[in-house]
C-alpha positions as CSV (number, residue, x, y, z in Angstrom):
1,M,99.7,77.6,139.7
2,D,98.9,79.4,136.4
3,S,96.6,78.1,133.7
4,K,99.4,76.7,131.6
5,N,100.7,74.6,134.4
6,R,97.2,73.4,135.4
7,H,96.6,72.3,131.8
8,W,99.9,70.6,131.0
9,G,100.7,69.4,134.5
10,G,97.3,68.1,135.3
11,K,97.4,64.9,133.4
12,P,100.1,62.9,131.5
13,V,100.5,63.2,127.8
14,H,100.7,59.7,126.3
15,T,102.6,59.9,123.0
16,V,102.0,56.6,121.4
17,S,99.6,58.2,118.9
18,C,102.4,60.3,117.3
19,D,104.0,57.5,115.4
20,K,104.4,59.2,112.0
21,R,106.0,62.3,113.5
22,R,108.2,60.2,115.8
23,D,109.4,58.0,112.9
24,I,110.5,61.1,111.0
25,I,112.3,62.6,113.9
26,I,114.1,59.4,114.9
27,S,115.2,58.9,111.3
28,M,117.2,62.2,111.5
29,I,118.9,61.4,114.8
30,P,122.4,59.8,114.6
31,P,124.0,57.9,117.5
32,S,125.3,60.4,120.0
33,G,126.8,61.0,123.5
34,R,124.4,63.2,125.4
35,I,120.9,63.9,124.0
36,L,118.1,66.0,125.5
37,D,114.4,65.7,124.7
38,I,112.5,68.8,125.7
39,A,108.9,68.1,126.6
40,C,109.9,64.4,126.5
41,G,106.4,63.1,127.5
42,D,106.5,59.5,128.7
43,G,109.9,58.9,127.1
44,A,108.7,57.1,124.0
45,T,111.0,58.9,121.6
46,L,114.1,58.6,123.7
47,S,113.5,54.9,124.3
48,R,114.1,54.3,120.6
49,I,117.3,56.4,120.3
50,D,120.9,55.3,120.5
51,A,122.7,57.5,122.9
52,K,125.1,57.1,125.8
53,E,123.2,59.5,128.0
54,K,119.5,60.2,127.6
55,H,118.0,63.3,129.3
56,G,114.5,64.6,129.3
57,V,112.6,67.5,130.7
58,D,108.8,67.8,131.0
59,I,106.3,70.0,132.8
60,N,104.2,67.0,133.9
61,A,105.3,65.0,137.0
62,E,103.7,61.8,135.9
63,N,105.4,61.9,132.5
64,V,108.7,62.4,134.3
65,R,108.1,59.4,136.4
66,A,107.2,57.3,133.3
67,A,110.4,58.4,131.5
68,R,112.6,57.6,134.5
69,K,111.2,54.0,134.4
70,L,112.7,53.7,130.9
71,G,116.1,54.7,132.2
72,I,115.9,58.3,131.1
73,T,117.4,61.0,133.3
74,A,114.3,63.2,133.4
75,V,113.5,66.3,135.4
76,E,110.2,68.2,135.9
77,R,110.4,71.8,134.7
78,D,108.5,74.5,132.8
79,V,110.9,75.3,130.0
80,D,109.7,78.9,129.8
81,H,111.9,79.3,132.8
82,G,115.0,78.1,131.0
83,L,116.8,74.8,130.9
84,P,118.6,73.4,134.0
85,Y,121.8,72.4,132.2
86,A,125.3,73.8,131.8
87,D,126.5,75.5,128.6
88,A,127.6,73.3,125.7
89,Y,126.4,70.1,127.6
90,F,124.6,68.2,124.8
91,D,125.4,66.7,121.5
92,I,121.8,66.7,120.3
93,V,118.6,68.4,121.5
94,I,115.2,67.5,120.1
95,T,111.7,69.0,120.5
96,E,108.8,67.0,119.2
97,G,105.5,69.0,118.8
98,L,106.5,71.6,121.3
99,I,107.4,75.0,119.7
100,Q,103.9,76.0,118.7
101,H,102.7,75.7,122.3
102,L,105.2,78.3,123.6
103,Y,104.5,82.0,124.2
104,S,108.1,82.9,123.5
105,P,109.7,80.2,121.2
106,E,112.6,82.5,120.5
107,S,113.7,82.3,124.1
108,L,113.7,78.5,124.1
109,L,115.7,78.5,120.8
110,Q,118.3,80.7,122.6
111,E,118.4,78.2,125.5
112,I,118.8,75.2,123.1
113,E,121.7,77.0,121.4
114,R,123.3,77.6,124.8
115,V,123.2,74.0,126.0
116,L,124.3,72.5,122.7
117,K,128.0,71.9,122.0
118,P,129.5,73.8,119.0
119,G,128.5,71.7,116.0
120,G,125.7,70.0,118.0
121,L,122.4,69.2,116.3
122,Y,118.9,70.6,117.0
123,I,116.2,68.4,115.5
124,G,112.5,69.0,115.9
125,S,108.9,69.0,114.6
126,M,105.7,70.9,115.1
127,T,102.3,71.0,113.6
128,N,102.0,72.9,110.3
129,N,99.2,75.4,111.2
130,Y,99.0,76.5,107.6
131,H,98.3,73.1,106.0
132,L,95.6,73.4,103.3
133,W,93.0,71.7,105.5
134,H,93.5,74.1,108.4
135,R,93.2,77.1,106.0
136,V,90.0,75.8,104.5
137,M,88.4,75.2,107.9
138,Y,89.2,78.7,109.1
139,L,87.9,80.2,105.8
140,L,84.6,78.3,106.4
141,G,84.5,79.6,110.0
142,R,84.9,76.1,111.4
143,P,88.2,76.0,113.2
144,Q,86.8,73.4,115.6
145,D,86.8,70.9,112.7
146,S,90.5,71.6,112.0
147,F,92.9,68.8,113.3
148,L,94.6,71.6,115.3
149,F,91.8,71.6,117.8
150,R,89.3,68.7,117.2
151,N,89.3,66.4,120.3
152,R,93.1,67.1,120.8
153,A,93.8,69.3,123.8
154,W,97.5,68.9,123.3
155,Q,97.2,70.8,120.1
156,I,96.3,74.1,121.8
157,T,98.6,76.6,120.0
158,S,100.1,79.8,121.3
159,S,102.5,80.6,118.4
160,F,101.6,80.2,114.7
161,F,104.4,79.8,112.2
162,T,104.5,79.6,108.4
163,L,107.3,77.4,107.1
164,A,109.1,80.4,105.8
165,G,108.6,82.3,109.0
166,F,110.0,79.5,111.2
167,R,113.0,79.1,108.9
168,K,113.8,82.8,109.5
169,I,113.6,82.4,113.3
170,L,115.6,79.2,113.3
171,S,118.3,80.7,111.2
172,G,118.8,83.4,113.8
173,Q,120.5,80.8,116.1
174,F,121.4,77.9,113.9
175,E,122.7,76.7,110.6
176,I,119.8,75.1,108.9
177,L,120.6,71.7,107.4
178,M,117.0,70.9,106.5
179,C,113.6,72.6,107.3
180,T,110.5,71.4,105.4
181,A,107.0,70.1,106.0
182,K,105.9,66.5,105.8
183,P,104.3,63.9,105.7
184,G,101.5,64.5,103.3
185,R,100.5,63.2,99.8
186,F,101.8,66.2,98.0
187,S,104.2,67.5,100.6
188,S,107.2,67.0,98.4
189,L,105.7,69.3,95.7
190,W,104.4,72.0,98.1
191,P,105.6,71.5,101.6
192,S,104.1,74.6,103.2
193,L,100.6,73.7,101.9
194,F,100.5,69.9,102.1
195,G,102.9,68.9,104.8
196,W,101.2,68.1,108.1
197,D,104.2,68.8,110.3
198,I,107.2,71.2,110.0
199,V,110.3,69.2,110.6
200,W,113.9,70.5,110.8
201,K,117.5,69.6,111.4
202,A,119.9,72.4,112.3
203,R,123.4,72.8,113.6
204,K,124.9,75.1,116.2
205,P,127.7,76.9,114.4
206,I,131.2,76.5,115.7
207,P,133.2,79.7,116.5
208,Q,135.2,79.6,113.2
209,D,131.9,79.3,111.3
210,R,130.7,82.6,112.7
211,E,134.1,84.2,112.0
212,M,133.8,83.2,108.4
213,Q,130.2,84.5,108.1
214,V,131.3,87.9,109.4
215,Q,134.2,88.0,106.9
C-alpha cells in the first residue's frame, strides 16, 4: 500500500465540520436522476440531495460503509485509477474539497467528462490556496499557521491552483457556468484574494455545442 492509501484509507474522514462549503455546493445542485459524489466521505452531502439514484466513491472503506448505511450506492476506489462507471452514465457529478489533493487533477476531470451525460453538470469546490491569509502566512515563513495545514490533515495539498488557473483547466473539458471563490467577507469584491473556497458549476457540452464552437 502506498503512502497516499495509508493516509486516506487509514481512518474515516468525518465531514460534519464542512457545513459552509457543503451549503454552497448543495445550493447549486438541482433535482436529478443519477448523481455521483467523488470522495463522498461518510455520505453527508448526498444525504441532503434530491436524486433518484445516489452514487458515491471513496478511498476509505469505513467511509464507504457509512455512506451505504444512508442508502447511497458507494464503492471503495482510488480515483487516480479512474472511475468504475460507464460513459455518459450520470446527470450530475460533484467533488467537494478533492481536486487540490490529486497529483493529476486533469486526469480526473477527463474521467468526469466521460461519465457525464451530454449537458450534464459538474459541480465542485476546493480550498483557495491563494486566499490573502495563506499568502501572508507563507510570506512570514509560517505555513504551519495557515488554515491549509494547521491541525487539519485532510488539507494536505498536492496541486495548487489560482482561481484563474483552475478556470483555464476546467474550460478544457467543460462549459463554465460559474467559477468563483467564496465565502468570505470581501469575496464578492475580490474572489481570488478573499474567497476561502473555489466553487464552480460547469456543463458537459453536447455534440452540437462543440460543432458550433469549431465553426
